[in-house]
C-alpha positions as CSV (number, residue, x, y, z in Angstrom):
1,M,60.5,53.9,114.1
2,A,60.5,50.4,115.6
3,D,61.6,47.5,113.4
4,I,58.7,45.0,113.1
5,T,58.9,41.6,111.2
6,R,56.2,39.1,110.5
7,R,56.3,35.3,111.2
8,L,53.3,33.0,110.8
9,G,50.8,35.5,112.3
10,W,53.2,36.7,115.0
11,R,55.0,40.0,115.0
12,H,58.5,40.6,116.3
13,L,59.4,44.1,117.5
14,R,63.0,45.3,117.9
15,G,63.4,48.8,119.4
16,A,66.3,51.2,119.4
17,P,68.2,52.0,122.6
18,T,66.9,55.6,122.5
19,A,63.2,54.5,122.1
20,H,61.1,53.6,125.1
21,I,58.6,50.9,124.2
22,R,55.3,50.3,126.1
23,H,53.4,47.1,125.2
24,H,49.9,46.6,126.5
25,R,48.0,43.4,125.9
26,S,44.3,43.4,126.7
27,G,44.9,46.5,128.8
28,T,47.8,45.1,130.8
29,L,51.3,46.5,130.5
30,V,53.5,43.6,129.4
31,H,56.7,45.3,128.2
32,D,58.0,48.7,129.3
33,G,61.5,50.0,128.6
34,P,64.0,51.2,126.0
35,G,65.7,48.9,123.5
36,L,63.2,46.0,123.9
37,S,62.9,43.0,121.6
38,F,59.9,40.7,121.9
39,W,57.2,38.7,120.0
40,F,53.5,39.8,120.1
41,R,50.2,39.3,118.3
42,S,49.0,42.4,116.5
43,L,45.3,41.8,117.3
44,T,45.8,42.0,121.1
45,A,48.8,44.4,121.3
46,A,48.8,48.1,121.9
47,L,52.2,49.6,121.3
48,S,53.7,53.0,122.1
49,E,57.2,54.2,121.1
50,V,58.5,57.3,123.0
51,P,61.9,58.7,122.0
52,V,64.0,59.4,125.1
53,D,67.1,60.9,123.3
54,D,67.9,64.7,123.3
55,R,66.0,66.4,120.5
56,E,66.7,69.8,118.8
57,L,63.8,72.0,118.0
58,A,64.7,74.9,115.7
59,M,62.2,77.8,115.7
60,T,61.9,81.1,113.9
61,F,59.3,83.7,114.7
62,H,58.7,87.5,114.4
63,A,58.3,89.9,117.3
64,R,57.8,93.6,117.7
65,T,60.1,95.8,119.9
66,A,59.1,98.7,122.1
67,D,59.6,101.2,119.3
68,F,57.4,99.2,116.9
69,Q,60.1,97.6,114.9
70,D,59.8,94.0,113.6
71,V,62.6,91.6,114.4
72,A,63.1,88.0,113.5
73,V,64.1,85.6,116.3
74,Q,66.0,82.4,115.6
75,A,66.3,80.0,118.5
76,T,66.9,76.4,119.3
77,V,65.4,74.4,122.2
78,T,67.0,71.1,123.3
79,Y,64.6,68.8,125.1
80,R,64.0,65.2,126.1
81,V,61.2,63.0,127.3
82,S,62.0,62.4,130.9
83,D,58.9,60.4,131.8
84,P,57.8,58.2,128.9
85,A,54.8,56.8,130.7
86,V,53.4,60.3,131.3
87,A,54.3,61.4,127.7
88,A,52.6,58.3,126.3
89,A,49.5,59.0,128.3
90,R,49.3,62.7,127.4
91,L,50.3,62.4,123.7
92,D,49.6,59.9,121.1
93,F,52.9,57.9,120.7
94,S,51.1,54.7,119.6
95,I,52.6,52.8,116.6
96,D,51.1,50.6,114.0
97,P,51.8,46.9,115.0
98,D,52.3,46.0,111.3
99,T,54.6,48.9,110.2
100,G,56.0,50.4,113.4
101,A,55.1,53.9,112.3
102,W,53.4,56.4,114.6
103,R,49.6,56.6,114.1
104,G,49.7,60.3,114.9
105,S,52.1,63.2,115.0
106,P,53.3,63.4,118.6
107,L,56.6,65.2,117.9
108,E,54.8,67.9,115.9
109,Q,52.4,68.4,118.8
110,L,55.3,68.6,121.2
111,G,57.1,71.0,118.9
112,T,54.1,73.3,118.6
113,L,53.8,73.3,122.4
114,L,57.4,74.3,122.9
115,T,57.4,76.9,120.1
116,E,54.3,78.7,121.3
117,T,55.6,78.7,124.9
118,A,59.0,80.0,123.9
119,Q,57.5,82.6,121.5
120,Q,55.2,83.9,124.2
121,H,58.1,84.6,126.6
122,A,60.3,86.1,123.8
123,L,57.5,88.4,122.6
124,D,56.9,89.5,126.2
125,V,60.6,90.6,126.7
126,L,61.0,92.1,123.3
127,A,57.8,94.2,123.6
128,R,59.5,96.1,126.4
129,T,62.9,96.5,124.7
130,P,63.8,99.1,122.1
131,L,65.3,97.9,118.9
132,A,68.8,99.2,119.5
133,E,69.0,97.7,122.9
134,A,67.5,94.4,121.6
135,L,70.2,94.2,119.0
136,V,72.9,94.7,121.6
137,D,71.6,92.7,124.6
138,G,68.5,91.1,123.2
139,V,70.0,87.7,122.6
140,T,71.0,87.2,126.2
141,S,67.8,88.6,127.7
142,V,65.6,86.6,125.3
143,R,67.5,83.4,126.0
144,E,67.3,83.9,129.8
145,R,63.6,84.8,129.6
146,V,62.7,81.8,127.4
147,A,64.7,79.4,129.5
148,A,63.1,80.6,132.7
149,G,59.6,80.6,131.1
150,L,60.0,77.0,129.8
151,A,61.3,75.8,133.1
152,A,58.3,77.4,134.9
153,E,55.8,76.2,132.3
154,P,53.5,73.6,134.2
155,R,52.4,71.8,131.0
156,L,55.9,70.5,130.2
157,P,56.4,68.4,133.4
158,A,52.8,67.3,133.2
159,T,53.6,66.0,129.7
160,G,56.8,64.4,130.8
161,I,59.1,66.9,129.0
162,E,62.4,68.2,130.3
163,I,64.1,71.2,128.8
164,V,67.9,70.6,128.4
165,A,69.1,74.0,126.9
166,V,67.9,77.1,125.1
167,R,69.9,78.9,122.5
168,V,69.0,82.1,120.7
169,V,70.9,82.2,117.5
170,A,70.1,85.7,116.2
171,L,67.9,88.7,116.4
172,R,67.6,90.4,113.0
173,P,65.6,93.5,112.1
174,E,64.0,94.0,108.7
175,P,66.4,94.4,105.8
176,E,65.6,98.1,105.3
177,V,66.1,98.8,109.0
178,E,69.2,96.7,109.2
179,R,70.7,98.7,106.2
180,A,69.8,102.0,107.9
181,L,71.4,100.8,111.1
182,R,74.5,99.7,109.3
183,T,75.0,103.0,107.5
184,P,76.3,105.1,110.4
185,A,78.6,102.2,111.5
186,R,79.9,101.9,107.9
187,E,80.4,105.6,107.6
188,Q,82.3,105.6,110.9
189,I,84.4,102.6,109.7
190,Q,85.0,104.4,106.4
191,Q,86.0,107.6,108.3
192,E,88.4,105.6,110.4
193,A,89.8,103.9,107.3
194,D,90.2,107.3,105.6
195,R,91.8,108.7,108.7
196,A,94.2,105.8,108.8
197,T,94.9,106.2,105.1
198,Y,95.6,109.9,105.5
199,E,97.8,109.2,108.5
200,R,99.7,106.6,106.5
201,R,100.1,109.1,103.6
202,A,101.2,111.8,106.0
203,V,103.8,109.4,107.5
204,A,104.9,108.4,104.0
205,V,105.2,112.1,103.0
206,E,107.1,112.9,106.1
207,R,109.4,110.0,105.5
208,E,109.9,111.1,101.9
209,R,110.6,114.6,103.0
210,T,113.2,113.3,105.5
211,I,114.8,111.1,102.9
212,A,114.9,114.1,100.5
213,E,116.4,116.3,103.1
214,N,119.0,113.6,103.9
215,E,119.8,113.3,100.2
216,L,120.1,117.1,99.8
217,A,122.3,117.3,102.9
218,S,124.4,114.5,101.4
219,K,124.7,116.3,98.1
220,I,125.6,119.5,99.8
221,E,128.2,117.8,101.9
222,L,129.5,116.0,98.8
223,A,129.7,119.3,96.9
224,R,131.5,120.9,99.8
225,R,134.0,118.1,99.9
226,E,134.4,118.2,96.1
227,E,135.1,122.0,96.5
228,Q,137.7,121.3,99.1
229,L,139.1,118.6,96.9
230,V,139.3,121.0,93.9
231,D,141.0,123.7,96.2
232,Q,143.4,121.1,97.5
233,R,144.2,120.0,94.0
234,G,144.8,123.6,92.9
235,T,147.0,124.2,95.9
236,N,148.9,121.0,95.2
237,A,149.2,122.0,91.5
238,R,150.4,125.5,92.4
239,R,152.9,124.1,94.9
240,E,154.1,121.6,92.3
241,A,154.4,124.4,89.7
242,E,156.3,126.6,92.2
243,E,158.5,123.7,93.1
244,N,159.1,122.8,89.5
245,A,159.8,126.5,88.7
246,A,162.2,126.7,91.6
247,A,163.9,123.5,90.5
248,D,164.1,124.8,86.9
249,K,165.6,128.1,88.1
250,V,168.1,126.3,90.2
251,R,168.8,124.0,87.3
252,A,169.1,126.9,84.8
253,E,171.4,128.8,87.2
254,A,173.5,125.8,87.6
255,E,173.6,125.2,83.9
256,A,174.4,128.9,83.2
257,T,177.2,128.8,85.9
258,R,178.5,125.6,84.3
259,T,178.3,127.1,80.8
260,V,180.1,130.3,82.0
261,R,182.8,128.3,83.7
262,L,183.1,126.0,80.7
263,A,183.3,129.0,78.4
264,R,185.9,130.6,80.6
265,A,187.9,127.4,80.7
266,E,187.7,127.0,77.0
267,A,188.7,130.7,76.5
268,E,191.5,130.2,78.9
269,A,192.6,127.1,77.2
270,A,192.3,128.7,73.7
271,R,194.3,131.6,75.0
272,E,197.0,129.4,76.4
273,V,197.0,127.3,73.2
274,G,197.3,130.4,71.1
275,E,200.1,131.7,73.2
276,A,201.8,128.3,73.1
277,R,201.3,128.2,69.3
278,A,202.5,131.8,69.0
279,Q,205.6,131.0,71.1
280,A,206.2,127.8,69.1
281,Q,205.8,129.7,65.8
282,A,208.1,132.4,67.0
283,A,210.6,129.8,68.1
284,W,210.2,128.1,64.7
285,L,210.7,131.3,63.0
286,R,213.7,132.2,65.1
287,V,215.2,128.8,64.3
288,H,214.6,129.1,60.6
289,A,215.8,132.7,60.4
290,D,219.4,131.5,60.8
291,V,219.2,128.7,58.2
292,D,220.3,129.2,54.6
293,V,217.8,129.1,51.7
294,S,218.9,125.7,50.4
295,T,218.3,124.1,53.8
296,L,214.9,125.7,53.9
297,H,214.1,124.3,50.5
298,A,215.2,120.9,51.6
299,L,213.0,121.1,54.7
300,T,210.1,122.4,52.6
301,G,210.4,119.5,50.3
302,T,210.7,117.1,53.1
303,R,207.6,118.5,54.7
304,L,205.8,118.5,51.4
305,A,206.8,114.9,50.9
306,E,205.5,114.0,54.3
307,N,202.1,115.6,53.5
308,L,201.8,114.2,50.0
309,P,199.8,111.0,49.4
310,R,201.6,107.7,48.9
311,I,202.9,107.3,45.3
312,D,203.4,103.8,44.3
313,N,204.3,104.4,40.6
314,L,205.9,107.6,39.1
315,T,206.2,108.1,35.4
316,V,208.6,110.8,34.4
317,S,208.5,112.0,30.8
318,P,211.6,113.0,29.0
319,D,210.5,116.6,28.9
320,V,210.0,116.8,32.6
321,L,213.2,115.0,33.3
322,T,215.1,117.4,31.0
323,G,213.6,120.4,32.7
324,L,214.5,119.1,36.2
325,L,218.1,118.3,35.2
326,A,218.4,121.8,33.6
327,K,217.2,123.4,36.9
328,L,219.6,121.3,39.0
329,G,222.5,122.3,36.7
330,A,221.6,125.9,36.8
331,S,221.4,125.9,40.6
332,E,224.9,124.5,41.0
């Protein structure tokens, strides 16, 4: 919308760079171009504002396929006004000289023209296409057909309209049909997921079996080695016992031999000592056999005195002394 200000009965218009302004005064074109700024009188001015920027027109309509199924088409058409003079002559782009607002609805008229034209070509291509094929390749075919149809439409150049691009956003069937179409795909996806799950479980079970077998083999090998260890320990213990028994036997034999030898030596020594003692005793007897009785008594007393304990004090009573003296006198 143009920006219009009032000053003392005059009006000042300031247009946007994307708006083409046409100013007629008394039927004569005075100003013509985008982004204009000028003064004018409202009573003698006829103003038109034609947007020349690219515009997006979103449209949604229903169509029927070859197998009598309803589909919703969502599309967007990008267009621009390439000839503002022609567009201003064919559509009502006039604006109020006091407010700058359009007097009519030119963009709505232009949108209706583009929507009906695009819908006509989309319906034509979808009426010959089954639903399944339309859902797979319908977006491309509808877009190409609508773009070709709009480019060949004679009313658009005659109105000064240029089509920039056509985009088909989506083709959707009715919700019930869409759910019915999704069911096989979902079932297939579920089957694939289940198959993948079963395969993972099978792989997991196989891995667990392999691990269990490895553990069992390890236990068997460990038991076998433990058995070998027990056998080796028994063999070692038996060898050690045999060696200890042999050592004990050798030690006992040596001890017995030593004891026998010692006993023999002791017996021989005792015999020799006995013989020596007997010889000494015999010699002692032979020596004393030739000695008189008094000498033997004296030797006996001497030997007795040698064997008696030490006597520090001797008390002799008169009776004892008298008896001894009597014996000594009688012996003489």
